[in-house]
TIRO-2110 file (N, C-alpha, C; in Angstrom, 1 decimal):
// TIRO-2110
54.8, 46.9, -13.6, N, 1, A
53.6, 47.6, -13.4, CA, 1, A
53.4, 46.6, -12.3, C, 1, A
53.8, 44.9, -12.4, N, 2, A
53.0, 44.2, -10.9, CA, 2, A
54.1, 44.7, -10.3, C, 2, A
55.2, 44.5, -10.4, N, 3, A
55.9, 44.5, -8.6, CA, 3, A
56.0, 45.8, -8.1, C, 3, A
55.4, 47.4, -8.5, N, 4, A
55.2, 48.2, -8.0, CA, 4, A
53.6, 48.4, -7.5, C, 4, A
52.9, 47.1, -7.4, N, 5, A
51.4, 47.2, -7.1, CA, 5, A
51.9, 46.2, -5.8, C, 5, A
52.8, 45.4, -5.9, N, 6, A
53.1, 44.2, -5.2, CA, 6, A
53.7, 45.3, -3.8, C, 6, A
54.6, 46.2, -4.4, N, 7, A
55.5, 46.6, -3.1, CA, 7, A
54.3, 47.8, -2.7, C, 7, A
53.5, 48.5, -3.2, N, 8, A
52.7, 49.0, -2.8, CA, 8, A
51.5, 48.2, -1.7, C, 8, A
51.3, 47.0, -1.8, N, 9, A
50.1, 46.4, -1.1, CA, 9, A
51.2, 45.9, -0.2, C, 9, A
52.1, 45.5, 0.0, N, 10, A
52.8, 44.9, 1.1, CA, 10, A
53.8, 46.2, 2.1, C, 10, A
53.5, 47.5, 1.7, N, 11, A
53.6, 48.9, 2.2, CA, 11, A
52.1, 49.0, 3.0, C, 11, A
51.1, 48.7, 2.7, N, 12, A
49.9, 48.8, 3.5, CA, 12, A
49.9, 47.5, 4.8, C, 12, A
50.5, 46.6, 4.1, N, 13, A
50.1, 45.0, 5.3, CA, 13, A
51.1, 45.6, 6.0, C, 13, A
52.2, 46.2, 5.8, N, 14, A
53.0, 46.2, 7.2, CA, 14, A
53.0, 47.7, 7.8, C, 14, A
51.9, 48.5, 7.3, N, 15, A
51.2, 49.7, 8.4, CA, 15, A
50.3, 49.0, 8.8, C, 15, A
49.6, 48.0, 8.8, N, 16, A
48.4, 47.2, 10.0, CA, 16, A
49.2, 46.8, 11.4, C, 16, A
50.7, 46.5, 11.1, N, 17, A
51.0, 45.9, 11.8, CA, 17, A
52.0, 46.8, 13.3, C, 17, A
51.8, 46.0, 14.4, N, 18, A
52.0, 46.9, 15.6, CA, 18, A
53.0, 46.0, 15.6, C, 18, A
54.6, 47.6, 15.7, N, 19, A
55.9, 46.7, 16.0, CA, 19, A
56.2, 48.2, 16.7, C, 19, A
57.8, 47.4, 17.3, N, 20, A
58.3, 48.6, 18.8, CA, 20, A
59.8, 48.1, 18.2, C, 20, A
60.4, 49.4, 18.3, N, 21, A
61.6, 48.9, 18.9, CA, 21, A
62.4, 49.3, 20.0, C, 21, A
62.5, 48.5, 20.7, N, 22, A
63.1, 48.2, 22.0, CA, 22, A
64.6, 48.4, 22.3, C, 22, A
65.1, 48.7, 23.5, N, 23, A
66.7, 48.0, 24.0, CA, 23, A
66.6, 47.1, 24.8, C, 23, A
66.7, 45.8, 24.7, N, 24, A
67.1, 44.9, 25.7, CA, 24, A
68.5, 44.4, 25.8, C, 24, A
69.0, 44.5, 27.1, N, 25, A
70.1, 43.6, 27.4, CA, 25, A
71.3, 44.8, 26.6, C, 25, A
71.2, 46.1, 26.6, N, 26, A
71.8, 46.7, 25.4, CA, 26, A
72.1, 46.8, 24.1, C, 26, A
71.4, 46.0, 23.3, N, 27, A
70.6, 45.8, 21.9, CA, 27, A
69.9, 46.4, 21.3, C, 27, A
69.5, 46.7, 20.2, N, 28, A
68.4, 47.2, 19.9, CA, 28, A
67.3, 45.7, 19.2, C, 28, A
66.2, 46.0, 19.4, N, 29, A
65.7, 44.5, 18.3, CA, 29, A
64.2, 45.7, 18.0, C, 29, A
63.2, 45.1, 16.3, N, 30, A
62.1, 45.6, 16.5, CA, 30, A
61.6, 44.0, 16.7, C, 30, A
60.0, 44.4, 17.6, N, 31, A
59.5, 43.2, 17.9, CA, 31, A
58.0, 43.5, 17.9, C, 31, A
57.8, 42.3, 17.8, N, 32, A
56.1, 42.3, 17.4, CA, 32, A
55.5, 41.5, 18.3, C, 32, A
54.3, 41.6, 18.8, N, 33, A
53.8, 40.4, 18.9, CA, 33, A
53.8, 38.8, 18.5, C, 33, A
54.3, 38.3, 19.5, N, 34, A
54.2, 36.5, 19.3, CA, 34, A
55.4, 36.4, 18.5, C, 34, A
56.6, 38.0, 18.9, N, 35, A
57.7, 37.1, 18.1, CA, 35, A
58.5, 36.8, 19.1, C, 35, A
59.4, 35.3, 19.2, N, 36, A
60.3, 34.9, 19.7, CA, 36, A
61.8, 35.4, 19.4, C, 36, A
62.9, 35.6, 20.3, N, 37, A
64.2, 36.0, 19.9, CA, 37, A
64.9, 35.8, 20.6, C, 37, A
66.6, 35.5, 20.6, N, 38, A
67.2, 35.2, 21.6, CA, 38, A
68.4, 36.6, 21.9, C, 38, A
67.9, 37.0, 23.0, N, 39, A
68.8, 38.0, 23.8, CA, 39, A
70.1, 38.1, 24.5, C, 39, A
70.9, 38.5, 25.2, N, 40, A
71.7, 38.1, 25.8, CA, 40, A
71.2, 38.0, 27.3, C, 40, A
71.8, 36.6, 28.0, N, 41, A
71.7, 36.0, 29.5, CA, 41, A
70.6, 37.8, 30.1, C, 41, A
69.2, 37.0, 30.3, N, 42, A
68.7, 38.0, 31.4, CA, 42, A
68.0, 37.5, 33.0, C, 42, A
68.0, 38.4, 33.7, N, 43, A
67.8, 37.6, 35.3, CA, 43, A
66.4, 37.4, 35.1, C, 43, A
66.7, 35.8, 35.9, N, 44, A
65.1, 35.5, 36.2, CA, 44, A
65.3, 33.8, 35.3, C, 44, A
64.3, 33.0, 35.6, N, 45, A
63.7, 31.7, 35.1, CA, 45, A
62.8, 31.4, 34.3, C, 45, A
62.7, 30.7, 33.6, N, 46, A
62.2, 30.1, 32.7, CA, 46, A
60.7, 29.8, 33.2, C, 46, A
59.6, 31.1, 32.1, N, 47, A
58.8, 31.0, 32.9, CA, 47, A
58.2, 32.5, 33.7, C, 47, A
59.3, 33.4, 33.6, N, 48, A
59.0, 34.4, 34.6, CA, 48, A
58.4, 35.5, 33.5, C, 48, A
57.9, 36.8, 33.7, N, 49, A
57.3, 37.9, 33.1, CA, 49, A
58.1, 38.9, 33.3, C, 49, A
58.8, 39.3, 32.2, N, 50, A
59.6, 40.5, 32.4, CA, 50, A
59.1, 41.5, 31.5, C, 50, A
59.2, 43.1, 31.7, N, 51, A
58.9, 44.4, 31.1, CA, 51, A
60.0, 45.1, 30.7, C, 51, A
59.9, 45.9, 29.7, N, 52, A
61.2, 46.3, 29.2, CA, 52, A
60.2, 47.5, 28.9, C, 52, A
60.5, 48.7, 29.3, N, 53, A
60.2, 50.4, 29.2, CA, 53, A
60.9, 51.3, 28.6, C, 53, A
62.4, 50.9, 28.4, N, 54, A
63.2, 51.4, 26.7, CA, 54, A
62.7, 51.4, 25.9, C, 54, A
61.7, 52.4, 25.2, N, 55, A
61.0, 52.0, 24.0, CA, 55, A
61.4, 53.2, 23.1, C, 55, A
61.6, 53.1, 22.0, N, 56, A
62.8, 54.1, 20.6, CA, 56, A
61.8, 54.5, 19.9, C, 56, A
60.9, 53.4, 19.5, N, 57, A
59.8, 53.8, 18.5, CA, 57, A
58.5, 53.1, 18.2, C, 57, A
57.2, 53.4, 18.3, N, 58, A
56.6, 52.4, 18.3, CA, 58, A
55.7, 52.9, 16.8, C, 58, A
55.3, 51.6, 15.9, N, 59, A
54.0, 52.0, 14.9, CA, 59, A
52.8, 51.2, 15.3, C, 59, A
52.5, 51.8, 15.7, N, 60, A
50.6, 51.1, 15.8, CA, 60, A
49.5, 51.7, 14.3, C, 60, A
49.5, 51.2, 13.0, N, 61, A
48.5, 50.9, 12.3, CA, 61, A
49.0, 52.3, 11.3, C, 61, A
50.2, 52.7, 10.8, N, 62, A
50.8, 54.0, 10.6, CA, 62, A
51.2, 54.7, 11.4, C, 62, A
50.8, 55.1, 12.5, N, 63, A
51.2, 56.1, 13.5, CA, 63, A
52.3, 55.9, 14.3, C, 63, A
53.3, 56.6, 13.9, N, 64, A
54.4, 56.4, 14.4, CA, 64, A
54.6, 57.3, 16.0, C, 64, A
55.1, 56.6, 17.0, N, 65, A
55.3, 58.0, 17.6, CA, 65, A
57.0, 57.4, 18.5, C, 65, A
57.8, 58.7, 18.7, N, 66, A
59.1, 58.4, 18.7, CA, 66, A
59.6, 59.1, 20.3, C, 66, A
60.5, 58.8, 20.8, N, 67, A
60.6, 58.7, 22.1, CA, 67, A
60.6, 58.0, 23.6, C, 67, A
60.6, 58.5, 24.6, N, 68, A
60.1, 57.8, 25.3, CA, 68, A
58.9, 58.5, 25.6, C, 68, A
58.0, 57.1, 26.1, N, 69, A
56.3, 57.5, 25.8, CA, 69, A
55.9, 56.1, 27.3, C, 69, A
54.6, 56.3, 27.6, N, 70, A
54.5, 55.3, 28.6, CA, 70, A
54.4, 54.1, 28.3, C, 70, A
54.5, 53.6, 26.7, N, 71, A
54.3, 52.4, 26.6, CA, 71, A
55.0, 51.2, 27.2, C, 71, A
55.0, 49.8, 27.4, N, 72, A
55.5, 48.9, 27.5, CA, 72, A
55.7, 47.8, 26.7, C, 72, A
57.1, 47.3, 27.0, N, 73, A
56.5, 45.8, 26.1, CA, 73, A
57.0, 44.6, 27.3, C, 73, A
55.9, 43.6, 27.3, N, 74, A
55.9, 42.6, 28.1, CA, 74, A
56.2, 41.3, 27.5, C, 74, A
56.8, 40.5, 28.2, N, 75, A
58.1, 39.4, 27.4, CA, 75, A
57.8, 38.0, 28.4, C, 75, A
57.9, 37.0, 27.9, N, 76, A
57.8, 36.0, 29.0, CA, 76, A
59.1, 35.0, 28.6, C, 76, A
60.3, 34.6, 29.6, N, 77, A
61.1, 33.9, 29.1, CA, 77, A
61.0, 32.3, 29.0, C, 77, A
61.1, 32.3, 27.8, N, 78, A
61.1, 30.1, 27.9, CA, 78, A
62.3, 30.0, 28.4, C, 78, A
63.2, 29.8, 28.0, N, 79, A
64.2, 29.3, 28.4, CA, 79, A
65.8, 30.1, 28.3, C, 79, A
66.8, 29.3, 29.2, N, 80, A
68.4, 29.9, 28.6, CA, 80, A
68.8, 28.8, 28.1, C, 80, A
69.8, 29.8, 27.8, N, 81, A
70.8, 28.4, 26.6, CA, 81, A
72.0, 29.2, 26.6, C, 81, A
73.1, 28.3, 25.7, N, 82, A
74.3, 28.9, 25.3, CA, 82, A
74.1, 29.2, 24.0, C, 82, A
74.9, 29.8, 23.1, N, 83, A
74.7, 30.1, 21.5, CA, 83, A
76.0, 29.1, 20.8, C, 83, A
75.9, 29.3, 19.8, N, 84, A
77.0, 28.6, 18.8, CA, 84, A
78.5, 28.8, 19.3, C, 84, A
79.5, 28.1, 19.3, N, 85, A
80.6, 27.9, 19.4, CA, 85, A
81.2, 29.1, 18.7, C, 85, A
82.0, 30.1, 19.3, N, 86, A
82.3, 31.2, 18.4, CA, 86, A
84.5, 30.9, 18.4, C, 86, A
85.4, 30.7, 17.4, N, 87, A
86.9, 30.6, 17.5, CA, 87, A
87.2, 31.8, 17.2, C, 87, A
88.8, 31.8, 18.4, N, 88, A
89.3, 32.9, 18.5, CA, 88, A
90.8, 32.6, 17.8, C, 88, A
90.8, 32.5, 16.8, N, 89, A
92.0, 32.6, 16.5, CA, 89, A
93.3, 33.7, 16.3, C, 89, A
94.2, 33.5, 17.5, N, 90, A
95.4, 34.9, 16.7, CA, 90, A
96.7, 34.4, 16.3, C, 90, A
97.4, 34.8, 15.7, N, 91, A
98.9, 34.5, 14.7, CA, 91, A
100.1, 35.2, 14.6, C, 91, A
100.9, 35.6, 15.0, N, 92, A
101.9, 36.0, 14.1, CA, 92, A
102.6, 35.3, 13.3, C, 92, A
103.0, 36.2, 12.1, N, 93, A
103.8, 35.4, 10.9, CA, 93, A
104.9, 35.3, 11.2, C, 93, A
105.7, 34.3, 11.2, N, 94, A
106.9, 34.2, 11.2, CA, 94, A
107.6, 34.3, 12.8, C, 94, A
106.9, 34.2, 13.8, N, 95, A
107.3, 34.2, 15.1, CA, 95, A
107.0, 33.1, 15.8, C, 95, A
106.1, 32.3, 15.2, N, 96, A
105.7, 31.2, 15.9, CA, 96, A
104.7, 31.4, 16.5, C, 96, A
103.5, 32.4, 17.1, N, 97, A
103.2, 32.6, 17.9, CA, 97, A
101.6, 32.0, 17.0, C, 97, A
100.6, 31.1, 17.5, N, 98, A
99.4, 31.1, 17.9, CA, 98, A
98.7, 31.0, 18.8, C, 98, A
97.4, 31.0, 19.2, N, 99, A
96.8, 31.1, 19.8, CA, 99, A
95.0, 30.8, 19.8, C, 99, A
94.4, 30.1, 20.4, N, 100, A
93.3, 29.2, 19.9, CA, 100, A
92.1, 29.5, 21.2, C, 100, A
91.5, 30.3, 20.9, N, 101, A
91.1, 30.5, 22.1, CA, 101, A
89.5, 29.9, 21.4, C, 101, A
88.0, 30.0, 22.2, N, 102, A
86.6, 30.0, 22.2, CA, 102, A
85.9, 30.3, 23.1, C, 102, A
84.5, 30.5, 23.0, N, 103, A
83.5, 30.8, 24.2, CA, 103, A
82.1, 30.6, 22.9, C, 103, A
81.3, 30.1, 24.3, N, 104, A
79.9, 30.1, 23.7, CA, 104, A
78.5, 31.5, 24.2, C, 104, A
78.4, 32.1, 23.7, N, 105, A
77.6, 32.7, 25.0, CA, 105, A
76.2, 32.9, 25.3, C, 105, A
76.4, 33.0, 26.8, N, 106, A
74.8, 33.0, 27.5, CA, 106, A
73.7, 33.6, 26.8, C, 106, A
72.5, 32.9, 26.4, N, 107, A
71.6, 33.4, 25.8, CA, 107, A
70.3, 33.4, 26.6, C, 107, A
69.2, 33.7, 26.0, N, 108, A
68.1, 34.1, 26.8, CA, 108, A
66.9, 34.2, 25.8, C, 108, A
66.1, 33.1, 25.8, N, 109, A
65.3, 32.9, 24.7, CA, 109, A
64.0, 33.5, 25.2, C, 109, A
63.1, 34.7, 24.5, N, 110, A
62.1, 35.4, 25.1, CA, 110, A
61.3, 35.4, 23.8, C, 110, A
59.9, 35.6, 24.5, N, 111, A
58.5, 35.4, 23.8, CA, 111, A
57.8, 36.5, 24.0, C, 111, A
57.7, 37.6, 23.0, N, 112, A
57.1, 38.5, 22.8, CA, 112, A
55.5, 38.6, 23.7, C, 112, A
55.2, 38.9, 24.7, N, 113, A
53.1, 38.7, 24.9, CA, 113, A
52.5, 39.7, 24.5, C, 113, A
53.1, 41.2, 24.2, N, 114, A
52.2, 42.3, 24.5, CA, 114, A
52.7, 43.7, 24.1, C, 114, A
53.1, 44.7, 23.6, N, 115, A
53.3, 46.1, 23.7, CA, 115, A
52.2, 47.0, 24.0, C, 115, A
52.2, 47.3, 25.1, N, 116, A
50.9, 48.2, 25.9, CA, 116, A
51.1, 49.0, 26.1, C, 116, A
END
């Protein structure tokens, strides 16, 4: 009984939070105000303001709007950095072929300022 009441209270809590599903650099993210997230490298310097207009869905106090609308997500570039090293290892059995390669993805850390 307690678990049901707890899940209902969580649903009511999440209905109050405004969030949006946004496409940033080819990937979809669920963002709220004051979120910090890592995305693929964006053009601009640290401290620059960026605006994303490709919004798929917005939820505001339980009112959901889907599709293209006039809303925009405003963010600020915090830093440019590299992600963890990814190792690519290829091997063919019994052929004497081994190839080891790796890379570090270029990322941008952004902070969501507003969903306007």
